[in-house]
C-alpha angles and dihedrals in degrees: 000000000000128000115199119219120176109297094346135090107212116198130198096260091058094253121124140187123218116236124198105303114216132166094016114185095204101084094145093058093040092051093048092050092057090070097076146038095192116106096219093050093048092052091046092050093047095049092046090052096049096042094097092046100040108021113210138170100212144011131201126188121189124186111180095187091065097030089241130153122176120183134174137172132015118308115247131204097253125056146176121203133192131189104215125216143150118208101325096328116112114222102181135263127285121201126187124191139184141156096263130053118267109245122233090248091053091050092049088049092047092050089052093048092049087070086074091057101047101076097041087053090050091051090050089049093052092049095048092045088053091048090049091053092046092047099042133087105223095207101052099025089230127119117274136235094274090053090049093053093051094042094048094048090051095045093047091054090047093047092050093046095048094035093237133143123261125186140183133209121198115202122193122181111236118239092357092153088058090054091053096042097047104031101025136247094285087063090046091053089049090051093051093049092046095049090049089056093046090051092051092050090058097050136088121246092257095053118098124206125202135184101239095187139302107351095342126107129184128203125204113210114194120206091006127128127211095271093049090047092050090051091051092046090053089051090052092047092051092044090057094043093051094058128078126205121220115207116172107306093340131093116206126201107205127196134176140206119228136200126196132199135171124213116261125200093249094049125118118190093268094054094045094051093041092056093054091044092051091049089052092054089048088057090052094048090048092061106287128253092073144099122246 
């Protein structure tokens, strides 16, 4: 059962699909939404613009594709919720709450105003999908070297500004050339993808892993001192060592050497990275399968 409201088709499960929007009467909202391609800012702008028309106490936006949740205000007793999409592209879910029920007229107005939000959200989605592709390593499903450089620069600035710790862990698969030479590059690719998953399984939600190049990975640990980084590195090392990899009729025991560094006041990015990289090579020279 469909109920038409302005430029929206509203279906019974509170999801809707935007149709071609013409002759919109909400130029102020539409113009304001053209100023950003960030999901949080778009939702904030939209909610600020509709506050006088549809008063609400809180707003929550969830976008599962990008693992994003944005919330503002104090949750009220009554709510209205919309799953947003254009054509077959999911754009997240928006929920508004307040202490009194939303009237039918307010809901019809909200459904009309949401037309202004659909296409800015789609543009933001397309941008972030492109960034994900540009910043991702397709084999290991980790972030790539370009993403690491941008992330580390941002996190170093934040750590210095907020006077917080920041640490790095370099991870290098031991005897990876032997795996490639003896078992072939398909096995090497499987080893890389498997190690990436084992690393992720050993990390906290706030830790970020990147493929640095070849068989090397690097992990950025926010708000983590050297002792904490060493503890996490040991957990990663043990996690890799405790797994075996089956390839054809062969079973491979894979280990890794890890190096840890913590940000110093005098560090630039090159010094910070070099110290972790050097520590990783020390681990290799000391017998491999260890943390330095």
